[in-house]
LONUPA-963760 format. One line per 10 residues: number of its first residue (from 1); their letters; for each residue x, y, z of N, C-alpha, C. Coordinates in pm, 1 decimal. Atoms other than C-alpha are relative to their C-alpha. Layout:
# LONUPA-963760
NUM> a> X,Y,Z,X,Y,Z,X,Y,Z ~ ...
This chain:
# LONUPA-963760
1> mqayelvvii> -24.6,124.7,5.1,17630.6,10838.3,3933.5,-103.4,-70.3,-65.5 ~ 54.7,87.7,86.9,17487.3,10616.1,3679.6,-78.2,-102.9,70.1 ~ 28.6,86.6,-54.3,17249.4,10357.4,3793.7,80.4,-158.8,-3.9 ~ -90.0,129.1,22.4,17484.9,10058.3,3646.2,100.0,7.6,97.3 ~ -122.4,-44.7,-118.5,17746.3,10204.6,3880.0,-13.9,-42.7,108.2 ~ 52.3,46.8,-140.8,17558.3,10190.2,4186.5,-12.0,-131.8,9.1 ~ 13.7,133.0,-26.5,17457.0,9837.2,4105.4,119.0,-87.4,5.2 ~ -127.3,72.7,27.3,17830.9,9739.4,4013.1,58.8,28.7,182.4 ~ -60.7,-8.9,-110.2,17930.9,9887.7,4378.6,-98.3,-50.5,126.3 ~ 62.3,102.1,-75.8,17644.3,9725.3,4568.0,28.9,-142.3,-42.4
11> vfiaviwywl> -25.5,137.9,6.8,17726.8,9377.5,4423.6,158.2,-38.1,53.0 ~ -130.3,0.4,-61.1,18097.2,9456.2,4516.4,-4.3,-10.9,153.6 ~ 19.2,-27.0,-163.9,18024.0,9541.5,4880.8,-77.1,-146.5,35.6 ~ 56.0,121.0,-38.7,17810.8,9221.6,4888.3,93.8,-117.1,-5.2 ~ -99.6,101.2,-7.6,18103.1,8993.0,4781.1,74.7,13.8,102.8 ~ -99.5,-21.2,-92.7,18325.8,9153.6,5002.0,-71.4,-63.2,135.9 ~ 60.2,34.5,-129.4,18066.9,9086.3,5280.3,-29.8,-149.0,49.3 ~ 39.3,138.9,-15.0,17985.5,8716.1,5197.3,146.8,-34.2,14.7 ~ -118.6,61.4,-31.2,18370.0,8666.7,5179.9,38.1,11.7,151.9 ~ -32.4,-37.4,-146.1,18444.8,8836.2,5532.2,-74.9,-98.9,88.7
21> dgirvkelar> 75.6,99.7,-88.4,18151.2,8646.9,5688.0,33.5,-136.4,-24.2 ~ -59.5,159.1,24.1,18277.2,8301.4,5519.8,122.2,-35.2,71.5 ~ -106.4,-18.1,-109.5,18596.1,8378.9,5704.4,-13.7,-7.7,124.4 ~ 55.2,10.3,-151.2,18441.3,8436.6,6039.3,-48.0,-139.9,22.3 ~ 81.1,110.6,-8.5,18204.3,8128.9,6005.0,124.1,-116.9,3.7 ~ -61.1,117.0,5.3,18467.5,7905.7,5910.5,95.1,-9.1,127.5 ~ -84.8,15.7,-112.1,18693.5,8008.5,6203.5,-100.1,-34.2,149.6 ~ 95.2,51.7,-74.2,18389.5,7947.0,6434.3,-2.2,-136.9,4.5 ~ -5.7,145.0,-20.8,18351.5,7608.5,6314.7,112.6,-74.1,43.9 ~ -124.2,69.7,-63.4,18716.0,7546.8,6363.9,7.2,-7.6,122.1
31> qagrracdqd> 18.1,-0.3,-139.7,18688.5,7633.6,6711.7,-91.2,-110.6,80.8 ~ 104.5,90.7,-63.9,18408.2,7419.0,6756.6,38.5,-139.1,-33.6 ~ -72.4,123.9,30.5,18570.8,7111.5,6608.6,89.7,-27.5,75.1 ~ -142.9,49.2,-102.8,18889.1,7135.5,6824.9,-80.0,-12.5,132.3 ~ 67.2,18.7,-129.8,18638.6,7199.1,7137.0,-45.1,-133.2,5.8 ~ 85.2,126.9,-0.1,18456.6,6893.3,7049.4,103.7,-112.8,3.0 ~ -76.2,107.4,16.7,18760.2,6699.5,6969.3,107.6,-11.4,160.6 ~ -66.0,16.8,-122.2,18929.1,6804.3,7310.9,-84.9,-57.8,119.1 ~ 103.1,90.3,-128.9,18618.2,6695.6,7525.8,-10.3,-144.1,-23.4 ~ -21.7,147.1,7.0,18646.1,6366.7,7358.9,137.7,-88.5,-3.3
41> hvaflddtvv> -143.1,33.5,-7.3,19006.3,6332.5,7399.6,64.8,-62.6,-128.4 ~ -70.7,38.1,127.2,19093.7,6313.6,7053.1,98.7,118.0,-79.8 ~ -77.1,-105.9,87.3,19334.4,6505.7,6815.0,-71.6,43.3,-109.8 ~ 46.1,-85.7,138.9,19193.3,6766.7,6570.7,109.2,-9.7,-73.3 ~ -118.3,5.8,123.6,19396.9,6696.3,6254.2,16.5,108.2,-74.0 ~ -4.3,-107.8,98.6,19525.8,6961.3,6025.4,-23.4,149.6,48.7 ~ 63.6,-125.4,-59.6,19371.1,7237.0,6243.8,-72.7,62.2,-78.4 ~ 44.6,-60.4,90.9,19164.3,7311.9,5973.1,-172.2,-72.4,-23.6 ~ 92.7,60.7,53.9,18792.8,7248.1,5852.7,-45.0,10.7,-134.4 ~ 36.6,-10.1,131.3,18660.4,7214.1,5496.1,-131.8,23.6,-44.4
51> lqkirlqrnt> 147.4,0.5,50.2,18344.6,7356.6,5331.1,-41.7,-98.0,-87.1 ~ 63.6,108.2,102.8,18119.5,7087.2,5174.5,-122.6,59.1,-44.5 ~ 136.0,-48.6,52.2,17799.2,7267.8,5134.2,-25.6,97.8,30.3 ~ 46.6,-130.3,-62.3,17635.9,7588.6,5168.3,-157.8,31.8,-89.4 ~ 108.4,-38.3,60.0,17262.2,7712.2,5114.6,-74.3,67.9,115.5 ~ 70.2,-66.8,-72.5,16992.7,7917.2,5267.2,-113.9,-66.2,69.2 ~ 88.4,70.2,-83.1,16785.3,7818.7,5554.9,-62.6,81.0,146.3 ~ 63.1,-75.6,-113.7,16550.6,7943.3,5815.8,-9.3,-50.1,119.1 ~ -25.5,55.5,-159.5,16623.4,7926.3,6196.8,-152.7,-26.5,45.0 ~ 128.1,47.0,-81.3,16362.9,7837.7,6453.4,-86.3,132.9,-3.6
61> dghmhiwrsy> 123.3,-121.4,-27.0,16206.0,8207.1,6458.9,-15.8,44.0,-158.2 ~ 73.5,-32.4,152.0,16165.7,8194.8,6071.0,94.4,83.1,-100.5 ~ -100.3,-95.1,72.2,16478.4,8419.9,5981.7,75.7,-114.8,-78.4 ~ -54.3,49.6,105.2,16646.5,8336.8,5681.4,198.5,33.7,19.9 ~ -137.0,-11.3,-33.6,17035.3,8253.6,5732.1,99.6,-75.7,-80.3 ~ -63.3,61.6,60.5,17329.9,8110.9,5552.0,36.1,-141.4,78.5 ~ -46.5,131.5,-31.9,17395.2,7726.3,5614.5,110.3,-60.2,-53.0 ~ -128.6,52.0,39.5,17714.7,7581.4,5601.2,23.0,-129.9,50.9 ~ -53.4,159.7,-73.8,17867.3,7235.6,5649.7,113.5,-23.0,-7.5 ~ -175.6,20.2,6.7,18227.7,7195.9,5711.9,16.1,-155.2,45.1
71> dfeftsdgsc> -41.2,122.7,-27.3,18391.0,6857.5,5739.4,149.6,24.9,70.3 ~ -127.6,30.6,-112.6,18730.0,6767.4,5965.4,37.0,-127.5,26.5 ~ -93.3,117.3,-40.8,18955.9,6488.6,6058.6,38.9,11.7,111.8 ~ -73.4,-9.0,-135.4,19060.1,6377.5,6380.7,33.7,-165.5,15.5 ~ -72.3,146.7,-31.7,19229.0,6057.2,6512.9,-2.7,1.0,201.1 ~ 12.5,-7.1,-135.8,19185.1,5907.9,6879.2,147.3,-90.7,27.1 ~ -125.8,85.1,-58.4,19529.9,5682.8,6863.7,116.4,10.0,-98.0 ~ -122.4,-44.4,81.8,19730.3,5844.4,6573.5,27.8,-114.4,-130.7 ~ -0.4,116.2,139.1,19683.1,5525.5,6315.4,-101.5,27.0,-83.3 ~ 167.6,-14.4,109.3,19334.8,5613.6,6172.8,-39.4,127.9,-1.9
81> ryrgnismlg> 72.0,-117.6,15.5,19173.1,5907.2,6053.4,-149.7,-23.5,4.3 ~ 167.8,28.2,-2.4,18794.5,5952.8,6142.3,-46.4,129.1,-42.4 ~ 56.9,-119.2,31.0,18584.2,6234.5,6000.8,-116.4,61.6,96.9 ~ 130.5,-84.6,-64.8,18348.4,6494.0,6175.9,-46.5,101.3,-86.3 ~ 88.3,-101.1,102.2,18101.8,6726.8,6044.0,-60.0,116.3,105.5 ~ 71.2,-117.9,-88.3,17996.1,7059.3,6174.9,-105.3,91.3,-85.8 ~ 92.5,-78.9,72.4,17680.8,7254.8,6043.8,-38.3,117.2,61.1 ~ 34.4,-124.9,-41.1,17645.1,7616.7,6080.9,-99.7,53.9,-50.3 ~ 127.9,-102.2,43.4,17332.1,7833.8,6084.0,41.7,151.9,37.2 ~ -22.6,-141.7,-50.7,17458.9,8176.4,6070.5,143.6,-17.6,35.1
91> ktvsslflet> -106.9,-10.4,-101.1,17711.3,8217.6,6334.0,0.6,-114.2,96.7 ~ 37.7,67.7,-137.5,17566.4,7941.5,6561.9,9.8,-150.3,-64.3 ~ -41.1,156.7,13.9,17667.2,7560.9,6547.7,-124.7,-80.3,14.9 ~ 165.5,52.0,-12.3,17339.1,7400.2,6459.0,29.0,-182.3,15.7 ~ -44.7,136.6,-30.4,17513.9,7023.6,6460.6,131.1,-13.4,-4.0 ~ -157.5,32.8,-10.3,17819.6,6859.7,6549.5,6.2,-156.8,-7.1 ~ 19.9,105.3,32.9,17902.6,6495.0,6435.6,140.2,-68.2,17.6 ~ -95.8,44.1,11.4,18191.7,6261.7,6531.1,-24.1,-125.2,-16.5 ~ 15.9,148.4,55.3,18236.4,5934.5,6321.7,36.5,-64.3,153.2 ~ -17.9,68.4,-87.3,18245.1,5645.5,6569.1,123.1,-40.8,5.9
101> hrlppgl> -171.7,-11.6,3.4,18621.5,5598.3,6657.3,58.6,-80.9,119.6 ~ -37.7,64.8,-127.4,18836.2,5391.9,6902.0,13.2,52.6,97.4 ~ -40.8,-94.3,-121.8,18872.7,5524.4,7232.2,161.0,11.7,3.3 ~ -131.7,-34.5,-15.7,19191.5,5693.1,7303.4,64.5,-86.3,92.3 ~ -54.6,68.6,-94.4,19441.9,5472.4,7491.7,-1.4,68.6,159.8 ~ -29.8,-58.4,-148.5,19440.3,5524.9,7900.7,-146.5,49.1,5.8 ~ 145.9,-31.3,-22.1,19041.2,5562.3,7855.2,-82.2,-93.5,46.2
């Protein structure tokens, strides 16, 4: 096996790993957004999150991880859409934000 063939195989494996890791982290972010909406008694819209930013960042132990920021939308009364944001550091939620919204009816 030539050196360039080995490099191509390593790059191919890295791309597949990155893609699969991204799918798993997106699913974790979606679950976190749904939980946050359920706790605030609001509706998680479209059942999805959208990747907005990505970068490398160190955690509190100094280890390098991929940091991703996802946006999503929710509603409290069905008439207005509000934004939420979830930041993931590796496979851990590092922050979660729900925009100021009306209280759901009955609360």
